[in-house]
N, C-alpha and C positions, 0 to 999 in steps of 0.2 A: 772758463763759460763764464758769464758774468753774476756773481749774485743778488738776488731779486729780495725787496723786500726790505723791511725797516731793521733787520740785523745788515743786510747789502748797505745799506744809506749810512750807517753808522762806522762800516768797517772803511767804507769809502772816503768818507768823512776825514777819517782819522788819515789815510793815504794823503789826502788832497794838504793836510798842516805838517807834514814831512820836510825836517831842515836838519843840518849835522849835529845840531846842538840838539835839539831833540830827542836826533837817531841816538846819541850816545847816553843820555839820558835814560829813554826806554830801554837802551840795550842792559845799562848796568840794572836797571828795577827788574828786567826779567830774570837777571845774572844772581841776585837776592832769590830769586826761588828755583833758581836752577838744582836738580837735586834733592831739595829743601835743606841744602848743607848748612847755609845760614841760620833758618830758624833753629835746626837740629842743635847747633855750636849755641843759640841764644839760650833756649831751653836747657842744657846740656850745664850752663853758666847759672842759671839759680838753681837748677839741682846740687850742684858742688859748692857755691856760695852765697844761697838763701838762708837764713835760717829757719823760713817757712819750707818746708820742703814740698808739701802742697802744689807749690807751682810747679818742680820740676816734674814730678811725678803724674799730676793730671796734664803738664806736654805734653810726656813721653806718650803716655795713652791716648792722646787727643792725636798724636801724631801717626799711631800705629793704625789706630783706629780710619783715619782719614785714607790712609794709605792702601785698608782693604775696599772700604768701602768705593773709594774713586778710583785710584787704578786696577785694581784686581774685579771688584765687578761692576759698578756700573760704567768704566770705560768700553767694557768688552761687550756687557749686556745690551747699551746702547748703540756703537758700534758706526758713529757720525765721523764723516771725513772732516777733516778739516778746513776751512777759507783755502788757505795757501794750498791744497789737492784741487780745490774745484777751481781757483780762478787761479790757472799758475802763472799769466802774465805781471801779476804783483812782484814786485822781485821782493826775494828775505833779508833780513838784515842779520838773521839768524839760520842755524841751521835747520833746512826743513823734517819737523817732526818724524818719526814713524809710529808712534799711536793713536788711538785717536781723537777726535775731540771733547767730548761731551764726558764728565766736568773737566771744568779747568783744574788739573792737578795744582800748578804754581800756585793760585788763587784758594784753592782750598786750603792747601799746605797752608799756606801766609794766615790766614785766617784763624786755622786750627790754633797755632802758635800765636797770633795776637789775644787772638778771644780770650786763651786761656791766660793769660798775661794781666789783661785786661781785669778777669776774675779776681784778683789778688791784688794788684797794682794798680790802682786806676791812673796815676799821671802816665806811669812807662809803657803801659797795655793802649795810651791814647797814640803814645809816638807810634807803635810796633800797628796800632791797627791803620795810621795815615801812611807807613812803608807797605802792607799788605793792601792797600787801594790802589799805591804806583805798581806796584807789581803787578795788579789785577787790569789796569789800566793799560800797561807794557805789552799785558797780551792781545790787545786791541790793536794798538799801534802797530805791532810787528805782523799783526795778519795774521796768528796762528793759532786766533782761537774765536768765535761768532760769540757777540754778548750775551745769551743765554747758556754760552760754557761759563761763563765769567760767572754770573748770578747762580748756577748750582752750583759751582767752585766755594762763593761764597756762602751758600747756605748749607753746604755739607762740611764744610770746614769749622763754620760758627756751632751746627748741631755737633759735632762730636766735640768739640772743648763744653760746651752745655752740659753735656752730657756725662764726659767726663770728668767734670768739674762737682755734681753733685754726686757723682757715687765717691770719688776721695775724699771730699767735703762730709760726707757721712761716713766714711770709711774709719774716716779721723773722730768724728763723735764718739763712734761705738766703740770704736778700740780706745778712746781716752788718750789717743796720743795727741800730745803738744807741739802747737803750732811757730813755737817761738824756739827751741832749744836744736835747732839744727837736725844732728842723727841723732844726737840725744830724745829725740822727738818719740821715738818707737819706743820707748817706757813706758808702760802705762803710769799714770802718775795714781799715786796711792795713796789712801785717803790721810795719814800721816802729812803727807805734803802740804794740805789744802789746808 
């Protein structure tokens, strides 16, 4: 069955521009979002090696919240079929997904991590946002998500990151924890130290 409407138009346009080079590029970017492993590694690196532990803590909280909202709640609640399930005539370059389509988990996870980074490190965060965007576009190119799935994933990921960023920043302020002392951050700043 052919997918109608503007979402079908977008998906079939991506199908019309396939080439060996683009196939490899977009398979690579989808792989970055696969099971969130790349983004988990990035957030863990911040947690382990950055003096400002808020990045890693915010990232972990945002990724966990994203998994709960996106994969455990919304996908099952909305239960939307994937484009590849509807139009089976389109050859897939990746394994046919077996979970529901809305929202895009790859997109949500990628933007949860990228939006976390941009809150604390704008330069690195800008690069992370570009990578997250390429992961999102790869899901359309590979015919495994509708555009609104990707938009939904973007909104879920950004929201999780911003909400967790606010909570972590306020917690650090409330507890008086330093943002520059690495693991020593969690010792309250004493009056005599200021």
